[in-house]
Each structure stands twice: as C-alpha cells, then as structure tokens.
C-alpha positions as CSV (number, residue, x, y, z in Angstrom):
1,M,-12.9,-36.1,79.1
2,K,-10.3,-35.8,76.4
3,R,-6.7,-36.6,77.1
4,I,-4.1,-34.1,76.1
5,F,-1.2,-36.5,75.9
6,N,-2.6,-39.2,73.8
7,G,-0.6,-40.7,71.0
8,S,2.2,-39.0,69.2
9,G,0.4,-35.6,69.1
10,G,0.6,-35.5,72.9
11,R,4.3,-36.0,72.9
12,K,4.9,-33.2,70.5
13,T,2.8,-30.9,72.6
14,A,4.6,-31.9,75.8
15,L,8.0,-31.4,74.0
16,I,6.9,-27.9,72.8
17,L,5.7,-26.9,76.2
18,S,8.9,-28.2,77.8
19,L,11.0,-26.2,75.3
20,C,8.9,-23.1,75.9
21,L,9.4,-23.5,79.7
22,I,13.2,-23.9,79.3
23,F,13.4,-20.9,76.9
24,A,11.4,-18.8,79.4
25,L,13.7,-19.8,82.3
26,A,16.8,-19.1,80.2
27,V,15.5,-15.6,79.2
28,G,14.4,-14.8,82.7
29,T,17.8,-15.9,84.1
30,T,19.7,-13.9,81.5
31,F,17.6,-10.7,82.3
32,A,18.1,-11.3,86.0
33,L,21.9,-11.6,85.6
34,L,22.0,-8.5,83.4
35,K,19.8,-6.5,85.8
36,A,21.8,-7.5,88.9
37,S,24.1,-4.7,89.8
38,T,27.3,-4.7,91.8
39,A,28.9,-1.6,93.3
40,P,31.3,0.0,90.8
41,V,35.0,-0.3,91.6
42,E,36.6,3.2,91.8
43,N,40.3,3.5,91.1
44,T,41.4,6.8,92.4
45,F,44.6,8.1,90.7
46,T,46.0,11.5,91.3
47,A,48.8,12.6,89.1
48,A,51.8,14.4,90.7
49,K,51.6,18.2,90.3
50,S,54.5,20.6,90.2
51,D,53.3,24.1,91.3
52,I,54.9,27.0,93.0
53,K,54.3,30.3,94.7
54,I,56.7,33.3,94.9
55,D,57.1,35.0,98.3
56,E,58.8,38.4,98.1
57,D,59.8,40.9,100.8
58,V,59.9,44.4,99.6
59,T,60.7,46.9,102.4
60,G,61.5,50.6,101.9
61,G,61.9,50.2,98.1
62,Q,64.3,47.4,98.5
63,K,63.7,43.8,97.4
64,K,65.1,42.0,100.4
65,S,63.9,38.4,99.9
66,I,62.8,36.1,97.1
67,V,61.7,32.7,98.3
68,V,59.8,30.1,96.2
69,K,57.3,27.7,97.9
70,N,56.4,24.3,96.4
71,T,52.6,24.2,96.5
72,G,52.4,21.1,94.4
73,T,52.4,17.4,95.2
74,A,55.7,16.4,93.6
75,V,59.3,17.0,94.7
76,S,60.4,19.7,92.3
77,Y,63.4,21.8,91.1
78,V,63.0,25.6,90.9
79,R,64.4,28.3,88.8
80,V,63.9,32.1,88.8
81,K,64.3,34.8,86.2
82,L,64.6,38.4,87.4
83,V,63.3,40.9,84.9
84,M,64.4,44.4,85.7
85,N,63.1,47.6,84.0
86,W,63.2,51.3,84.6
87,V,59.6,52.5,84.6
88,D,58.3,56.1,84.7
89,D,55.4,57.3,86.7
90,N,53.0,56.7,83.8
91,G,54.0,53.0,83.7
92,N,56.1,53.3,80.5
93,V,59.2,51.1,80.4
94,S,62.4,53.0,79.6
95,A,64.8,51.7,76.9
96,E,67.7,52.4,79.3
97,P,69.2,49.0,80.3
98,V,69.3,48.0,84.0
99,N,72.8,47.1,85.0
100,I,72.3,45.5,88.4
101,T,73.6,42.1,89.2
102,P,72.1,40.7,92.5
103,S,74.2,39.0,95.0
104,I,72.9,35.5,95.5
105,T,73.3,32.9,98.2
106,D,75.3,29.7,97.8
107,D,72.1,27.7,97.5
108,W,71.6,29.1,94.1
109,F,73.6,29.4,90.9
110,E,73.2,31.6,87.8
111,Q,73.4,30.2,84.3
112,D,72.5,32.4,81.2
113,G,70.6,35.0,83.3
114,I,68.5,32.4,85.1
115,Y,68.9,31.5,88.8
116,Y,68.6,27.8,89.7
117,Y,68.0,26.5,93.2
118,K,70.5,23.6,93.7
119,M,68.3,21.3,95.8
120,P,65.0,19.7,95.0
121,V,62.1,21.2,97.0
122,A,59.7,18.9,98.8
123,P,55.9,19.5,98.6
124,D,55.0,22.3,101.0
125,G,58.8,23.1,101.3
126,K,60.5,26.3,100.2
127,T,63.8,27.5,98.8
128,E,66.3,29.5,100.7
129,N,66.3,33.2,100.0
130,L,67.8,33.9,96.5
131,L,69.3,37.2,97.7
132,K,72.1,37.6,100.3
133,A,70.8,39.1,103.5
134,D,73.1,42.1,103.3
135,S,72.6,42.7,99.6
136,P,69.0,43.6,98.7
137,I,68.1,44.8,95.2
138,T,68.1,48.6,95.5
139,E,67.8,51.5,93.0
140,P,71.2,52.9,92.3
141,A,71.8,56.7,92.6
142,D,72.5,57.0,88.8
143,K,69.0,55.8,87.8
144,P,67.3,57.5,84.8
145,A,65.5,60.7,85.7
146,G,61.8,60.3,86.5
147,C,62.1,56.5,86.7
148,H,62.0,53.8,89.4
149,L,63.3,50.3,89.3
150,E,60.7,47.5,88.8
151,V,61.8,44.0,89.4
152,T,59.5,41.2,88.2
153,V,60.2,37.7,89.5
154,L,59.3,34.9,87.2
155,A,59.6,31.4,88.6
156,E,59.3,27.9,87.1
157,S,59.3,24.4,88.6
158,I,59.8,21.0,87.1
159,Q,59.2,17.6,88.7
160,A,62.5,16.2,90.1
161,A,62.0,12.6,89.1
162,P,63.2,11.5,86.6
163,S,66.2,13.7,86.6
164,K,66.4,13.4,82.8
165,A,63.4,15.7,82.6
166,V,65.3,18.6,84.2
167,T,68.5,18.0,82.3
168,D,66.7,17.8,79.0
169,S,64.3,20.7,79.6
170,W,66.5,23.2,81.4
171,G,70.0,22.2,80.2
172,V,71.5,21.8,83.6
173,G,73.2,18.8,85.3
174,V,72.1,16.7,88.2
175,D,74.8,15.3,90.5
176,G,74.8,12.0,92.4
177,N,73.1,13.7,95.4
178,G,70.2,15.0,93.2
179,H,71.5,18.6,93.3
180,L,71.4,20.8,90.2
181,T,74.8,21.8,88.7
182,K,75.9,24.2,86.0
183,T,76.5,22.6,82.6
184,T,80.0,22.9,81.4
185,T,80.5,24.0,77.8
186,P,83.5,22.5,75.9
C-alpha cells in the first residue's frame, strides 16, 4: 500500500487539505452568520397632528353657535374667518356688501377680520362658542331683494408648541399663560 504522506510531497498535500478545510469552515461560518436572522426592531413614531372640525348650530335661519373641535393629536390654537355673502335663489352671489358684525364672547378676539380663540385647545377638546348666546347671526330686514344671507365658516389650527410658530405664522402674541393676544401696532 502506498503512503500518502511520505516525504515532502505528503506535507504539501496535508497543508493544502488543511487550508481547504479551514477555508470551507470560514465560508460556511460566514454564510451561517449572514443567513441567521434576528427579529427587526420597529421604532414607531407618530408625528403630532393639528386637525379640527367645525360644529355649527343653525336654527330657524339663525346661526346660533360656532364651536371648533380639536380632532388632532396636538394641543392647538384655533382661528375662524366668517365669510358672509348675499346669495339669490339660483346660487349667485350678490355684489352688495354684507355689513354685519357678530357679537363674540370674551374667549375670542378679532384682529383684521379674523377671530382668534384665546386659549390653546387640547386634543379632543373644543372652543367655547364664538357667538354670544343672545346675539345669533341673523338676516337684517334691509337685506337685498330676492337674496338670503349665507355665512361660511373657515377655521384653521396651528400646533401650540412652540409658541413662535403661531406668532410668526398668524401675527398674534402669546402671553405668559399661553393665551393668544392681539398684536399692538406702533
């Protein structure tokens, strides 16, 4: 029988076989490590959202209540714009201006035709009624012939923190209690 490891040729063969075995183990281990999977880590992040819903009470042709609900996830400030038009039965808007100034509650203030709710509104919270209880928006007797009053409520909200966002975007002030204030012009 012939010996495989005889002389110097046998040592070379043993060295080559050992290196092949080490290489095979290294490749196998690398593939095993690459193939092994761990459960992925999920980082859940939900950004704060400022969203609102307008609730109006119109009874007998009178707009008696305008309340804004915070349906978002962030504490927010709210402002409202009332767009009033005389509209005929065909839906055409009259050029006749509407000269009605609503009576608002002390929880709101008016600046440049926009009504601002003074306090920040918490998520799922709501504003107080914009209109005074004894002063609903009604059509005056001297309305244009063939027209009715149409009041569209436009509302907007902005996240309360940081307060610089509301002061820069809306041009109002924020006092030390976090309440909105009118800006004073020099």
